[in-house]
C-alpha positions in Angstrom: 9.6 -13.6 -1.8 11.7 -11.4 -4.1 13.1 -7.9 -4.0 13.4 -5.6 -7.0 16.7 -3.9 -7.8 15.2 -0.6 -6.7 14.2 -2.1 -3.3 17.7 -3.6 -2.9 19.4 -0.3 -3.7 17.2 1.6 -1.3 17.7 -0.9 1.5 21.5 -0.7 0.9 21.3 3.1 1.2 19.3 2.9 4.5 21.7 0.4 6.0 24.8 2.4 4.9 23.3 5.5 6.7 23.0 3.5 9.9 26.6 2.4 9.7 26.0 -0.9 11.5 27.0 -4.0 9.7 24.8 -6.2 11.9 21.6 -4.5 10.8 19.1 -6.4 8.6 15.7 -5.4 7.2 12.9 -7.1 9.0 9.6 -7.5 7.1 6.5 -8.6 8.9 2.7 -9.0 8.6 0.2 -7.8 11.2 -3.5 -8.4 11.3 -5.2 -5.2 10.1 -8.8 -6.0 11.1 -11.4 -5.1 8.4 -8.7 -3.8 6.0 -6.8 -7.1 6.0 -3.1 -7.5 6.6 -0.7 -4.6 7.2 2.9 -4.9 6.2 5.7 -3.6 8.4 9.4 -2.9 8.0 12.0 -2.3 10.6 15.8 -2.6 11.1 16.9 -5.4 13.4 20.2 -6.7 14.6 18.8 -9.9 16.1 17.7 -12.9 14.2 15.2 -15.1 16.1 15.3 -18.9 16.0 12.2 -19.1 13.7 13.3 -16.3 11.3 13.9 -16.9 7.6 17.1 -15.1 6.8 17.3 -14.3 3.1 20.2 -12.7 1.2 19.3 -10.5 -1.8 22.4 -9.1 -3.5 24.2 -8.6 -0.2 21.1 -7.2 1.6 19.9 -9.5 4.3 16.1 -9.6 5.1 14.5 -11.3 8.1 11.0 -12.6 8.1 9.4 -14.4 11.1 7.8 -17.8 10.4 4.2 -16.6 10.9 4.7 -13.7 8.4 6.7 -16.0 6.0 3.6 -18.0 5.1 1.8 -14.8 4.0 4.7 -13.3 2.1 5.6 -16.3 0.0 5.4 -15.4 -3.7 5.4 -11.6 -2.9 7.6 -9.0 -4.5 8.9 -6.0 -2.6 9.5 -2.9 -4.7 10.6 0.6 -3.9 8.8 3.3 -5.8 9.3 7.0 -6.1 6.7 9.2 -7.8 4.8 12.5 -7.4 2.9 11.1 -4.4 6.1 10.3 -2.6 8.4 7.3 -2.1 7.7 4.0 -0.4 8.2 0.3 -0.3 5.3 -1.5 -2.0 4.5 -5.2 -1.6 2.8 -7.0 -4.4 1.3 -10.0 -2.8 -0.6 -12.5 -5.0 -2.1 -14.1 -1.9 -3.8 -10.8 -0.8 -7.4 -10.6 -1.6 
């Protein structure tokens, strides 16, 4: 899993607003039924025993072991355009 520079910068901004040095971004995958997997993002202070804890330019990202298998090889980007702004996951494993 990789993060683009724009994603790292946006995560830094979000974490700075929260003013809590223990916060990390948690990325996870949920079953989405007919539409496939859904990706989720949340802020978390607690790292679980089975979490993968990655550092991207000083930004720490947590991924649980179940989600990790689906996120390997993915790129997380942050995009701003006329439609709005959002994190986007490019996952070559997604069909």
